[in-house]
C-alpha positions, 0 to 999 in steps of 0.5 A: 201147828194151829187147829182149827176151831169148828165152833168159832168158824161155825158161829161166826159163819152164822152171824155173818150169814144174818148180815143181808149184805146184797149189793144195793145194801150197805155192808157198814153193820157187818164191817162193824160187827167185824171190828168189834171180833178183832177188837176184843182181841186186840186188832184194829183195821183200817176202814176204806169208805166209798163215796156214799159212805155207806160200803166200807172195806177193810184192811187188818195187819196181824203181825209187824206192820214194817215187814212185807206179809202175806194176804187173805182177801175176801168179800163181804157181798152177795148175790140176790134172792129174789126170784129164788126158791129157798127152802129155808131163810137165806139169810139164817144159817140152817145146818144138815147132814154136813152142810151149811147152808144161807146166802154167802156160805160157799161165795164167800162168808164161809172163807171170811169166818175161817179167817177170823176164826184163826185170828187168836191163834194169828195173835197168839203165834207172835207173827214174824212175817205179817198176816193181812185180811182184806175184805172187800165191798161189791166184788158181784157187781164187778169187784168195786169195792176192793180197788179203794182198798188196793190203791191204799195198799199200792201207797204203802211203804212195805208191799204184800209178798203175795195174797190168797183169795177165798173163792170157792175153789175147792181148796184147789190152787187156782193160778189164772183165770179169764178177764171180763168187760162189759158193754152197754150200747144204747141206740137212739132212733126216731119213733114213728107211727109203723103205718109210716115205718120208713119216715122213723129210724128203728133202734131194735132193727140196728141194735140187730146188726150189732148183736149179729156182729157179736155173734160173728165175732164170737164164733171166730174166738171159738175157733182159736182154740188155744191147745193144752188149756188149763180152761175147761172152755179153751177160747176166749168168749163173747156174747149179748146177754141182755136187750131192751127195746120198743113201747109199742107194736105200732110204734117204730122204736125209738131206743134199744139197750143191748149189753155184751161181755167178753171173757178172754183169756189174755191179760187185757184181751176181754177189753181190746176185743170189745173196743173193737166192737165199739170202733166198727159200731160207729164206722158201719152202723152210727153214720146209717142211723146219722144219716137217717136223722142227724140226732140218731145214733148209739151211746156206749158205756163200760158196765165192769171190766177186770182183767185175766190172772195169769199167775205163773205156775212157778211163782212163789205164791204158788209154791206157798199154797201147794204146801199149804194146801198139800197138793201139787197140781194146780189150775186154770178157772173161767169165773172171775175174782179180784185176785188179777186186781191185786196183781194189775194194781198193787203188783201183789202175786196172787191166787185163788184157793178157798172152800166150797164149789162154784157150783153152789155160788148164787144157787137157791139153798146156797151151801158149804160143806162143814169138811170144806171149811175145816180143810181151809181151817187147816190151810189157814192154820200152815199159814200161820205156822209159815209166817210164825217161822220165818220172816221173809 
C-alpha cells in the first residue's frame, strides 16, 4: 500500500494556504498552481469556469476515464479573517507542536493537500478503477462552485460510483447532514416624521411580526425531536440571524431587511419550512401593509439552498469508507457540505470524511494536526490500493 507523504503534504499545504482565496476573491491563481503541479505528473484536469471568469472548479481523472470511479472532493475557498485576532499571518503556514496553523488548514485545504500529495502514487498504481479529484470554489457562501461542475459530471457517459467529501470530521464516517435554506425578506414601508407616525408605515414593526412567527415555528420544530437521531441537535432548527432597519430616531422606518434560515433533517425540509413562512407572511402581513399604502409590501429572495444528506448506512460507499478508515461506526452532523449536491445533482452516493475538527474551522489561529493529515493520507492510500486491485 502507498505510504502518506508528510513532507509533500506539508509543502503543498504551505503553498495552498498562501493563496488568499476568501470567497469574494478569485481562486484562479490557486487553480493554476494545482494544474501546474498535476501537469508535472502528466495529469491534465478539466476547468469549469464561472460566468465572471474569475472563479473555476477543477475535475481531474487519474486512471481509465471509460470506467466508473471514486471521487475525492474538496473546496478551495476560505472564510474571512477580518475582525479575528490571529497571532500570525493567517496566509502563512506555521507549524508548532504537531499543529499546522493557517486559514483553511482544516477547512479544507489540508484535505486537498493530502489528495494532491498522493497523486504520484495514483499514477504509479496503474489504477483499474479511476480516482477523480473534484476541486471547487465558493462552498462557504452556499456551495456555489460545485454546482456547474456537477452539471458537467451528470452529462458524462460514465458516472462515478461514489464520493468522499473531505470536510473536517476527524476521519469519522459521516452519512448525513442537515439541509439549509436561507431567505432575505425586505420590508418596504412609508417614511414619515415620527411626530405623525400614524401616517407612515413602519417597516420594522411589520418585520417584527415575521420574526415573532419565525420564533413560534422554531419552538414547534424543537418539540418534534426525532427519537434515536444521530444528530446532536435531534430536530430541525429555524432562526432569524440578521436584521437591518431604520435611519434615525425621529423617522418612521421605511425599510427593514430580515434574514432567516432553516436547517432541516428531511431532504427538502429546510425549503419547505421557509416556503411556508413566506406564504404566511404574504397572506397575513403584506395585505395589512398594502392597506395602509399600496406601494408597501415585502420582497423575498433566496440567499442559499442545499438539501440534506441521508446516505443509507448499508450503502456500498459507506462500507468502503469504513473499511478505508478502519472504523465500524458512523454519524451525522449539523453543518452542511457539498456531499448532498453530489447525490441530488449527479446521483453519486456520498459520505463526508476528512482530517481535522469542525471546532477549528472558521476560527482565529485555525489549525489541523499533522497526525490527522497522516490519517487522511492512509485513507487515500487505502483507496489507491482498492482502485488498483478492482475494476468495479
